[in-house]
C-alpha positions in Angstrom: 0.0 0.0 0.0 1.4 3.4 -1.0 2.5 5.5 2.0 2.3 9.2 1.5 5.6 10.9 2.6 5.7 14.1 4.6 9.3 14.9 3.6 11.9 13.9 1.1 13.4 10.4 1.5 16.9 9.7 2.8 19.0 6.8 1.7 18.3 5.2 5.1 14.5 5.4 4.3 15.0 3.8 0.9 17.6 1.2 1.9 16.2 0.3 5.2 16.1 -3.5 5.6 19.0 -4.0 3.3 21.2 -6.9 4.5 24.8 -6.8 3.1 25.5 -10.4 4.4 22.5 -12.0 2.7 22.7 -12.9 -1.1 19.1 -11.8 -1.4 19.8 -8.7 0.8 18.9 -6.2 -1.8 15.4 -7.5 -2.0 14.9 -6.8 1.7 15.2 -3.0 1.3 12.2 -0.8 1.5 13.1 0.6 -1.9 12.8 -2.8 -3.5 9.6 -3.6 -1.8 8.0 -0.4 -3.2 9.4 -1.2 -6.7 7.9 -4.8 -6.6 4.5 -3.3 -5.6 4.8 -0.7 -8.4 5.5 -3.3 -11.0 2.7 -5.6 -9.7 0.3 -2.6 -9.9 1.0 -2.1 -13.6 4.2 0.0 -13.5 3.7 3.1 -15.7 0.1 1.9 -16.6 -1.6 1.5 -13.2 -4.1 -1.3 -13.0 -6.9 0.7 -11.3 -8.0 4.3 -10.6 -7.3 3.7 -6.9 -3.6 2.8 -7.6 -3.3 5.8 -10.0 -4.8 8.1 -7.3 -2.6 6.8 -4.6 0.6 7.2 -6.7 -0.6 10.7 -7.7 -1.1 11.7 -4.1 2.4 10.4 -3.3 4.0 12.3 -6.1 2.2 15.5 -5.2 3.5 15.1 -1.6 7.0 14.6 -2.9 6.7 17.7 -5.2 5.6 19.8 -2.2 8.5 18.4 0.0 10.9 19.3 -2.8 9.5 22.8 -2.9 10.0 23.2 0.8 13.5 21.7 0.6 14.6 24.1 -2.2 13.1 27.0 -0.3 15.1 26.1 2.8 18.5 25.4 1.1 18.5 28.4 -1.2 21.6 27.6 -3.3 22.1 27.7 -7.0 20.9 24.3 -8.3 23.1 22.6 -10.9 22.0 19.4 -12.7 24.4 16.6 -13.6 22.9 14.3 -16.2 24.4 11.2 -17.7 24.1 7.5 -18.3 23.5 4.8 -15.7 25.8 2.3 -17.4 29.1 4.2 -16.9 31.4 1.8 -14.9 32.8 2.9 -11.6 36.4 2.1 -12.8 36.1 4.3 -16.0 38.1 7.5 -16.2 34.9 9.5 -17.0 33.4 8.3 -13.7 36.3 9.7 -11.8 36.3 12.9 -13.8 32.6 13.5 -12.9 33.3 12.8 -9.2 36.1 15.3 -9.1 34.0 18.0 -11.0 31.1 17.5 -8.5 33.5 17.8 -5.6 34.7 21.1 -6.9 31.2 22.4 -7.6 30.0 21.5 -4.1 33.0 23.4 -2.7 31.8 26.4 -4.7 28.4 26.1 -2.8 26.4 24.8 -5.7 23.6 22.4 -4.9 23.9 19.4 -7.2 21.0 17.3 -8.4 20.9 14.1 -10.5 18.5 11.5 -11.5 19.6 9.4 -8.6 20.8 6.3 -10.5 24.1 4.5 -11.0 26.9 5.6 -13.4 27.3 9.4 -14.0 24.6 10.1 -11.4 26.3 8.1 -8.6 29.7 9.6 -9.5 28.3 13.1 -8.9 26.9 12.4 -5.5 30.1 10.5 -4.5 32.1 13.6 -5.3 29.8 15.8 -3.2 30.0 13.3 -0.3 33.8 14.0 -0.1 33.7 17.7 -0.8 34.0 18.6 2.9 36.9 16.2 3.6 40.3 17.6 4.3 41.9 14.3 3.2 43.0 14.9 -0.4 43.2 11.2 -1.1 39.9 10.2 0.4 37.9 10.4 -2.8 40.4 8.4 -4.7 40.3 5.8 -1.9 36.5 5.6 -2.1 36.6 5.2 -5.9 39.0 2.4 -5.4 36.7 0.7 -3.0 33.6 0.8 -5.2 35.5 0.0 -8.3 35.8 -3.6 -7.0 32.2 -3.9 -8.3 32.3 -1.7 -11.3 29.0 -2.4 -13.0 25.4 -2.1 -11.8 23.6 -5.4 -12.5 20.7 -5.6 -14.9 17.5 -6.2 -12.9 15.0 -5.8 -15.8 12.4 -8.5 -16.3 13.0 -9.7 -12.8 9.7 -11.2 -11.7 7.6 -14.3 -12.3 3.8 -13.9 -12.7 3.4 -14.4 -8.9 6.0 -11.6 -8.4 8.7 -13.9 -7.1 12.2 -13.5 -8.4 13.0 -15.5 -11.6 15.6 -18.2 -11.0 17.8 -16.9 -13.8 17.9 -13.5 -12.1 19.1 -14.7 -8.7 22.8 -14.0 -9.7 21.9 -10.4 -10.7 20.2 -10.0 -7.3 23.4 -11.2 -5.6 25.4 -8.8 -7.7 23.1 -5.9 -6.6 23.9 -6.8 -3.0 27.6 -6.6 -3.8 27.2 -3.4 -5.8 25.4 -1.7 -2.9 27.6 -3.2 -0.2 30.8 -1.7 -1.6 29.0 1.7 -2.1 28.1 1.7 1.6 31.7 0.8 2.5 32.8 3.8 0.4 30.2 6.1 2.0 31.6 5.1 5.5 34.9 6.7 4.5 33.2 10.1 3.9 32.5 12.6 6.7 29.8 11.5 9.1 27.5 14.3 8.1 27.4 14.3 4.3 27.3 17.6 2.4 23.8 18.2 0.9 23.0 16.9 -2.5 19.6 16.0 -4.2 18.6 13.0 -6.1 15.4 12.8 -8.1 14.9 9.1 -9.1 11.8 7.2 -10.2 10.4 3.7 -9.5 9.9 3.4 -13.3 13.6 2.7 -13.3 13.5 0.8 -10.0 15.5 -2.0 -11.6 18.5 0.3 -11.1 19.9 -0.1 -7.5 19.7 3.0 -5.4 23.0 4.6 -4.8 23.5 5.8 -1.2 25.5 9.1 -1.5 22.8 11.8 -1.7 21.3 13.3 1.4 17.8 13.9 -0.1 15.8 11.8 -2.5 12.7 13.1 -4.3 11.6 9.7 -5.6 8.5 9.7 -7.9 6.3 7.0 -9.4 5.7 9.0 -12.6 8.9 9.5 -14.6 7.3 12.5 -16.5 7.0 14.4 -13.2 10.6 13.4 -12.3 12.0 14.7 -15.6 10.2 18.0 -15.2 11.5 18.3 -11.7 15.1 17.6 -12.9 15.2 20.0 -15.8 13.1 22.9 -14.5 14.7 23.0 -11.1 18.3 22.9 -12.5 18.2 26.6 -13.1 21.9 27.5 -12.6 22.8 25.1 -15.5 23.1 21.5 -16.5 26.2 19.4 -17.0 26.0 16.4 -19.3 28.4 13.5 -18.8 28.3 10.7 -21.4 25.0 9.0 -21.7 22.4 7.4 -24.0 18.7 7.8 -24.7 17.6 9.1 -21.3 20.3 11.7 -21.3 19.4 12.7 -24.9 15.8 13.3 -23.7 17.0 15.6 -21.0 19.3 17.4 -23.4 16.4 18.2 -25.7 14.1 19.2 -22.8 16.8 21.7 -21.9 17.1 22.8 -25.5 13.3 23.4 -25.5 13.6 25.5 -22.4 16.4 27.6 -23.8 14.7 27.9 -27.2 11.9 30.0 -25.7 13.9 32.5 -23.5 12.8 36.1 -23.9 16.2 37.6 -23.0 19.6 36.1 -23.7 20.8 36.5 -20.2 18.1 33.9 -19.3 19.8 31.2 -21.3 20.6 28.3 -18.9 24.2 27.0 -19.4 24.4 23.7 -21.2 27.8 22.1 -20.5 28.9 18.9 -22.2 31.6 17.3 -20.1 33.7 14.4 -21.3 37.4 14.1 -21.8 37.0 11.8 -24.8 34.8 14.3 -26.7 31.9 12.0 -26.5 29.4 14.7 -27.4 31.4 16.1 -30.3 32.3 12.8 -32.0 30.2 10.5 -34.2 30.2 6.9 -33.1 32.0 4.4 -35.2 29.5 1.6 -35.5 30.5 -1.9 -36.7 28.4 -5.0 -37.4 28.0 -5.8 -33.7 27.8 -2.4 -32.2 29.8 0.7 -31.5 33.6 0.3 -31.9 34.0 3.9 -30.6 31.2 5.6 -28.6 30.0 9.1 -29.3 26.9 11.2 -30.0 27.7 14.4 -31.9 25.1 16.9 -30.7 27.0 20.2 -31.0 26.0 21.3 -34.6 22.3 20.4 -34.1 21.9 22.1 -30.8 23.7 25.2 -31.9 21.5 25.4 -35.1 18.3 24.8 -33.2 19.0 27.5 -30.6 20.3 30.0 -33.2 17.1 29.4 -35.2 14.8 29.8 -32.1 16.6 32.7 -30.5 17.4 35.0 -33.5 14.9 37.8 -33.9 14.8 41.6 -34.3 15.2 41.9 -30.6 18.0 39.3 -30.5 20.1 39.6 -33.6 22.3 36.6 -34.7 25.5 38.2 -33.6 24.2 38.6 -30.0 22.8 35.0 -30.1 26.2 33.7 -31.3 28.0 35.6 -28.5 25.6 34.2 -25.9 26.0 30.6 -27.1 29.7 30.9 -26.9 29.3 31.6 -23.2 26.4 29.2 -22.4 26.8 26.2 -24.8 30.1 24.7 -23.7 32.0 21.6 -24.6 34.8 21.5 -22.0 36.3 19.7 -19.1 37.9 22.8 -17.6 36.6 23.2 -14.1 37.4 26.9 -13.9 35.5 27.6 -17.1 32.5 25.6 -16.0 32.4 27.2 -12.5 32.6 30.6 -14.2 29.7 30.0 -16.5 27.5 28.6 -13.7 28.5 31.4 -11.3 27.6 34.1 -14.0 24.1 32.6 -14.3 23.6 32.0 -10.6 21.9 35.3 -9.8 19.4 34.9 -12.6 18.8 31.3 -11.6 18.0 32.2 -8.0 15.6 34.9 -9.1 13.7 32.5 -11.2 13.8 29.9 -8.4 12.3 32.5 -6.0 9.5 33.1 -8.4 8.8 29.4 -8.7 8.8 28.8 -4.9 6.5 31.8 -4.4 4.1 30.3 -6.9 4.6 33.1 -9.4 5.3 31.1 -12.6 4.1 33.8 -15.0 7.3 35.8 -14.1 9.5 32.9 -15.3 9.6 33.2 -19.1 11.4 29.9 -19.6 8.3 28.1 -18.4 6.3 29.2 -21.4 7.0 26.2 -23.6 5.3 23.9 -26.1 4.0 26.5 -28.5 4.5 24.6 -31.7 
């Protein structure tokens, strides 16, 4: 039965019941129990009006708790988006963790989709941002890299909602994946620096990473995506990713397409040392020999087309895009772009929290 929350979740709320010494220990967590119920009730297609209404009430309560949280914290909110499949022992994972650590030290509040991969790396970096031990983050990455990949828990259940026998190994791997994450978290300061995760039970087959302090977990992914993109007002950083990250990129493009003034452009920062976002993939007969999704020309053309007008001539648009559409791994450049937009971001956030959406021009979307 769906319980209506009165505040955002913590990792202890979601992972309560987890037993690191039991091979089925991941299935004992509260998070997994809710996911099993969600799937049994039809997943994204609820089986009854009562289920739909209960989930809607839950998600409305989470949205209000998120509003209260953001009103309390009052820090520029920066999104870090990226794929769930990035291994913990990949150089790009470590790079995201170090970037997140630096951003947290600059007093940005970081938000992700709350899953593994790029998202976990960001929260891991924040978790160690207040540590004076310069090697602590490297040590933590070494610990969790012992289990580099999150297991695939899709198509997990039999018709009676028991675990399929051929998925028992994946469940055991989920236990190991989470166990080393908790061991890494234990090396961080006892009071973790604040960070926000916005996951969804639609992707409940992804194990919950334990490094955020607050979790706004939704049943409906559409509400979750809106919360991610529209609240990341100081800017969004994109690590390497796939289809889900692409959706978020173009939601962000849509938001920027409709800005009334060029200073309202939200920074879009594509971060990957291998130029993932500037390189076409090399695809062979069995898949990609070299990964990459070349988005720069298309995004630049879309925004130039949407923004150029008598009030915003192309030269001015081009100059703004140079400052706001960035493909870089330079922490100083990234922090500078985010810091420049922070005041405008906080102004728009204050309008949103005061329930004055008509003052936020970037919410006027979907016009054609």
